[in-house]
N, C-alpha and C positions, 0 to 999 in steps of 0.2 A: 376327543377332548385335544384342541388343535394347538397346543402348546403346556409350557409349564407356567407356570404366576410365579410371579417374583416379589419384593417389594416394589422394584423398581417398573415394573411392566411385565406384561406378556413375551416370552421366550419360543419361536417358532422350533419345530422338530427339524427342520434342515438348517437354520443356525447349529443347532445341536448337535446336527450329526456332522456338519462341517468341522466343527473343534474337533470332532474323535477324530475326526481319517485327518485333520493337523497334527494329530498327538500323537498316532499310529504314525504317520508317515515320518515325523523325527526322533521316533525312537528305532524305527526302521532303520534310518541313517543313522542314527547314531551307533546302532549294531555293527553296519556296516563298519564302521570310522572302526571299530573298534577289534573287527576279527581284522580287517587288513597290518591297523596297528601290531598286531598279534604275529602275522604273518599267514596267508590265505594256505599258501603251497608250497611246496613240501620239496627236497633232492635230495638224492641219498647217492653215498658210494663214487665220492669224485673222486677218480685219483689225478686225474690232468686236466688241462685247461680248458673251460667248460662254461660256454653261455647259458647260464640260469633264465634268462629272461632281457630281450628286446623291449626298449621304452623308458620311462619312466617309471619306478616303482620305489619298496623301501627293502632293504637285506635287513631280516630282522635279528637272526641266528644264526650260528656256525656252529658246529658241535664236531670235531675231533673226534673220528670213532679209531683212527689207529696212528699216533702219535709219530713222528718222522724227524729228521735231523735237518730241518731246513722253516722257517718260517716261508705259508701260504701269505696269498694278497688274494683279497677284495678289488677291485676296480670298476670304476662306473666310467661305461665301455658297453658298444652293441658288435663291437669285434674281438676274436676268439685274441686277434695279432694284435689291438690295441694295449698297448700297458699305460698308457701317461695319465690315467688318473687312478693311480690309486688312492683308496680310502680308507680300509681298514689292513693290518697287520692281524692274520694267528700269527696264532703261538704254536709250537710244532714239539716241546718234551711231553707234555703230556693229554689223556687223551679226558675231554669233556667240555662245555656248553662255554661259548662265549658268547654276550651281549651285546649287539653289533647296533640295528635301531638304527640305520643312515638312511637316504633317500636320496633315491639315480636319478639323474634324467638321464641317458644315453641307453645305460642298460646294467646288469648285474654279470659280472663278468668272476668266476671264480677258480683262481690258478693255487693247487693243494703245493706246499710245499713239497720237496725231496722228503719221497717215503710217507707222504697221509694222504688218509683216506678219512673224506668230511662230505657231511651232509648240512643238514640245515632249514629252514623258513623264513620265505620272502611273501611280499605281496606285489 
């Protein structure tokens, strides 16, 4: 059997295989995008200024594990001492998950507020 016959003509197996490969590639690409948007990596027990990731990425969630007495901040920075590009303020009075979902250009620097312990996810 050389191929599949339709009302238009014969379609070769290589054309069908190429179409299936394109579909699989598209599905895999979409799955990777979904993983990145959901946060493909985690960080735990952050109690002091910590560079989570250098370079472009996305901070997805912050979990306040231990409440503190001052707000924390997420910065778009690749250096622990560079706090010139704040992108998110972390509330401090209660524990819980905060959805951030913001891209960064330089890196993800997480600076907990006084007394806070933080966890989260990023890509």
